[in-house]
N, C-alpha and C positions, 0 to 999 in steps of 0.2 A: 391597328391590331398586330401587325408585324413587330412593333416595337413591345408590346406586351408579351408576345411569344419569345422574343428575343431575352426580355427580362426574366420571364419564368424559367428558361433553361440556364440562364446564368445564375440565378438563385439556386436552381437544382445542382449544378456543377459546384457551386460553393459548399452547398450542404453535404455532398456526398464525397467531396475531394478528401477531407481528413480522414475518412473511414474506409475508402475504396482506391481512389486514384493515387493518393500518396503512399499507402502501404505498398501498392504495386511498383511505384517507381523506387522506393527504398529497397524492395526486395532485388530489383535489378541492379541497383548500385552496389548492394552487399555482395552480390555474386561477382562484380567486376573491379570492386576497390577492396576485397579481403586482404588483409595483411597479416603476415605470420607473427606471432606474439613470442617474446623472449621471457622465458621462465626464471625467476629469482630463486636460487637453492640456498641463499643466506637466511639467517633468523634474525631478523631487525628487532629492535625493541619497539613493542606495540603499545601505543597508549589508547585506551578505549573511553572515550567520553561520552557520558550520559546525562544530559540535561533533564532535569526533574522538577516538577511543581506538584506538591502534595501526591506523592506515589507511595504512600505507606503500605498500600495493599500489594504492590508488585515489586518494590524497589530490592527487598531482600532476594527474592526468588531471582532477579535479574542479574545482581551482583554475583550471586553463587553461581548460576549459569555461566557467567564470563569467566569466573576463577577456575572452572572446571574444564575449560577448553583445552583441547590437544595442542598445546603450546608451552615451550620451556617457561616454568614459573618465573625465572629470574629475567626473562624477557616480555613480561607483560606487566601492565599496570592499568588500574581501572579509576578513572577521576569522575565522581558524581558531582556535578555542578547543580546544586539545589537553589532553584531561582525563588528565593524568599518563601520557601515551604512552611504553612503554619500547621501542619499536622506532625506525625512522628517521623516523617522521612528523615530528618537529620539525626534523630535518636537511633534509627535503625542502622543507617549507614555508619554513624559514629562508632556503634558497636562492632560492626564489621572491620572498620579500620582498625580498631584497637586490637583485634585478633589476627589480622592479616595485614602486613606492611605494604602490600600492592594495591591496597585501597586508599583513595584519598577523597576527603569531603570537602567541598567548598561551599561555605554557608554564605550565600550571595544575598543582597537586597533584590527585591522585585524589580527586575528590568527587562524580562522578556526572554523568549527563548534563544534569539540570536546573542544577546548579551551573555547569557549563560554559556553558550557554545564558545564565544570569544574568550571567557575567561577560563573555560577549561581547557581550550588549546594552548593558552599562555601558560598554564599550570603543568601541561603535560612535557614529559622528558623523552619520549619515544621518537624514533625516526619516522614513523609512520602513525597517523592518528585517525582512529575509526569512531565515527559517530554513530549512535544508536538510540534507540527509544528506550523507556522504561517497561513498556508493555511487550517488546519484541523478544524472541528467544531465537538463540543460535544453535545449530548442530555442533558437534564438537570440533569439526574441522573446517569451520567457516574463516578463522583468522589466517590459517595456513593456506587456504584457497586464495584469499585476498592478497597476501603477501607474495604469493608466487607470481602475480602479474606486474610487479614493479621491477622486473628486471631490465626493462627498456626505460632509459632516463627520460625518454620523452613522455611517458606516462606518469602523469600528476594526480589523477583521481581513478579510482576504481569503485564502481557502484554494483551492489549485490542484488539481485533480483528477489524480491519479497514474494513468499507464498502467503496468500491471504486466507485465513482460516475464519469460519464465522463464529460470531458472538453467539448467535442463536440461529435457529432454522427459520428464516423469513423470507419472503418473495424478494425484498430488496437485497438480501445478502446473495440470492441466487444471481441476480442481474449484476451486482457488484462484482461476483466472481467471475462472470463471463466478461466484463469490462477489463478486470485485471489481467486476464489471461491474454485478451487482445493487446493490451498496453504493454505488458511484459515482452511479448513477441515483436511488437514493434520497435520498443527500445533496444532489444538485441539486434535487430536487423541494422538499427542506426548505428550501433556500436561496431558491428563487422564492416559497415560502410566508412567507418572512421568519422561519424557525425554525432556521437552521443553528446548530448548536452542537458539531460535531466538526471538529477541526483535522486536519493531516496533517504528521508531521515531516518528509516529503520536500519540501513546499512549502507554506510559510505566511508571509503578510505582515501586519506590524502596524505601526501608528503607534508610533514609539519612545516618544512622551510618554504613550501609553496602555498601555504594555506592563508587565503585572504582574509581580511577583516570584513564581517557581514554586518549589513545596516539592520536595525531593529525592525523596520517597517516592511522588509522584503522576505521573501520565500528563502529560507536558509539553504535548502537543498538544490532548488534551482540556481539561485545567486552563486553558490559556491562553483558549481560546475561552469556557468556561463563566465565568471571571472577568469577561472583557470583557462577555458579555452580563448578567452581574449588576449591573455597573456601569453599564449604561444603553447600551452600544455595539451596533452591529449587526455580523453576521458575513456574508458572502459566500462561495459556492462556485463557482467557475469552471471550466468543462469545457473540454476540448480545447485547452489552452494549451502541450503539449508537454513535460510532466514524465514522466520515465521512471525506473522502479525495477526491481528484479529479485526474482523470487520464489525462495525456496529450497525445492526438492523433498523435503528430508529430513524425514521425519516427526517423528522425536524433537526436532528442534531446532525444529520448528513447534510441537509441543505445548509445549516449554518457553517459547517465545516468546509464544504465545497466553496460557499460565497467567500468565506474568508480566504480560502487557497487561491482562488481566481484573483481576487483584488491585490493580494500580495504578489502573485506571479506577474499580474500587469505592471506592478510598481517595479519589480526586479527586472523585467524585460526593458522598461524605460530607464532603468539606471545603467543597463548594459547596451546602450543604443548602438554602440560601435559595431558590435556583432551582427546587428540588423541591416548595416549597409552593405547593399549588393555589390558595391564595388570594392569592397574589402574582404567580405566573407560571403560569396554569392551561395555557396552550399549550405552554410549555417543559417543564413537568413532565410532561404527557403525551407529549411526544416522547421525553424521556430514558428514561421507564419503559418505553414500547414499544419503542423502538430499541436500548436496551441492556440495562436491567434484566432485562426478561421474556425477551430473547434468551438472556442468560447463564444464566437458570434454565431453560431448554428442558430439561436432563436430568431435572429434577424433574419437569416435566409429562409427559415420555414415560415415565417410571417409574410415575407414576400412572395414565396410560392402561393400561399393561401390567398393573398390579395390579387395577384395576377391570374390565378385561376379562376377567381370570382369574377374579374373582369371579363375574362373569356368563357363565360358561362354558356353561350349560345354555341360554342364548339363542342361537339359531344365528348372528345377525349379530355378536353379540359373541365368539362362538367363532371365526369366520372372522377377525376383527380381531385376536384374540389369536394364532392360528397365524401371520397374516401379520406380526406384530410379531416373534414368535419366530424365524421364518425370517429375517427382515431382520438382527436382532441376532446370528443364528447365522453369517451369511456374514460380517458384520463382524468377528465373533471368529475365524472361520476365516482371513480376511485378515490379521489382526493377527497371528495365531499363525504363519502362513506367513513374514510378514516378520520376526518376531523368530527364527525359525528359518533365516532366510535361504534359504528355498525360492523361488527365482526363475529365471526363463529370461531369457537376454539377447535384445534385440530384433533382433539380427543373429547369424546363425549363425558369422560369421567371427571372433566375440567369444568362442566357446566356450572356446578355449584360449588360454593366453599372456597374460592380462590382467596388467599390471602393477599392483603396489600403489601407491596415491597416499595420501600423508599430508595434503594439502590437500584438503578436502572440495569445494572450488571446481572442481578439476580431476578428481576421482574419477568413474570411469564409474558413472551411476545404475544401481541394481538394477531390473530389469524386471519388470512384473506378468506373472502366468501369463495369457497371452491367447491366443485362438484363431489369431492371426497368428503369435505366437512359437512356438506348439506346431507348427503347420503348416510354418513355416520351418525347424525343428529336424529335424522328420521328413523333409522333403525333402533337408536337408543330410546327414543319416544315410545315405540311399540313394543320394547322389552326384547328386541332381538339382538343376537351376538353381534359385536362389532369387530371387524378385522383390525389387528394393530396397526399403528402407523409404520410407514416404510423408512421413517428418518430417525436420526438420534444418534448415530455413531460419528465420532469426531477424529479426525485424522491426528496421527502421531508419527514419529519418526525414531529410527534406532539411536540409542545413545548408550554410553556406558553405564553399567550397573551403578545405583546410587545417585546418578547425575541429577541436578536440578531442572534438567531440561525434559526428565521423563514426564509423559503424560500431558493431558490438556492443562491449561491455565487454571489454577483453582479459583481466581476471582472471575473467571470468565465462563464457569460451568453453569448452565441454567438447570434448575431443579426440575424443570418440565421436560427435559430431554428424556427420551426413552432409553432404558438401560441397555448398554452394550453387553454382549456375551464374550466374556473372556476366555481368549483360546490363543495358543502360540501362533506366531507369524514369523515365517522366515526373514533372515537379515537380507536387507536391500541397502545399497549405498545412497549417498545423497542425490544421485541423478536418477534413482529408481531401478538401477540394474543390480542383478544379484552379484555378491561377492563375498569375501572372507570376513568375518565379523571381527572387530578389534578385541583385545584380551579384556575379559571380563564383562563382556556384553551378554544381556539376557533378553530374551524376546518379550517385547512389550504386548500388551493385550490388543486385539485387533479393535 
């Protein structure tokens, strides 16, 4: 029995370490090892590389957003690496390149994201290369904030924190938003402690002469930073710079995406085994194992807790723990089964009938979870009683210059089932959220 008790608490410690113990340790290290940063006042040539595959719906808006950034026009170029696109991506980018010499199109055979990034970096001429996605959007001063952190020659990589906006208003997007807030905060503390090792495909800047070759079967953002750290460089994480991307609320696509991400990340870590050696890099080895490896193995620790608590069923405390776990997993299984059977209620009773079918998942009305609000609204609608309007539907925007392509929500990300927002002026706030003087030509966007 003593062995089972010890095993239970070992599994418990391994399960909570990535989410509680490790963040506390990093918080202490970030306060003890914080280093002053040297800002760069120069205006280096910046090359923005956008790997793209069949992005005809978003690529024009993305390129125009980059061309309108607050950065000297002669110090900026945009390289779109089309990875064997079979839609109108090449045609759209080609038209933009014909009208603006700062835009370059690389029509590549299908080879994967990393191959497109390698080709894009090879074709770039800038001193600093910025990697981003076709669906991401930048606030006007993103490039200036990234470039200002390259004043220290030891800094090879600067990662911009991404603000995740919802595709649609779904329960998964709510929990995904909580996760990203926790993850962003943890990465910032790692960066202040000088232990940043995770990149972001939505916004990552690197010195071109220090850019490593990326393998096709590895995670490009994690692989880039691990290679830089292994070669003696330093990575920084910058928060609140105005980088926005979108969350997909579809469960199946999220599972596929995360599975692929974990497999590629494990491959990346195995390719960079030198940084996992506690004798050479004890601090980075601790961070990689705690932040990534132990977190990915959480299902094993939870299964171990369930099995050991079941074996200790005769002890009252562990009996309660066992029933709590069974109830939790039972509810999760019930929710999964209901979703698989498409048992859901719409958020608004006026959507009960006449829903059109949408082939495009970005405009498909999301399935609504069975909540007390939905049940009450449906009952009131069935009895002919007035139904209160939903409390959701407004989408976040950020202040930009008048006429900028970054104004407003992404057109291909807007759900027709969102409740309409009331347009009203909003005071200017900077990228960090604090009030300030608006740039010339700025007009207040709708709330």
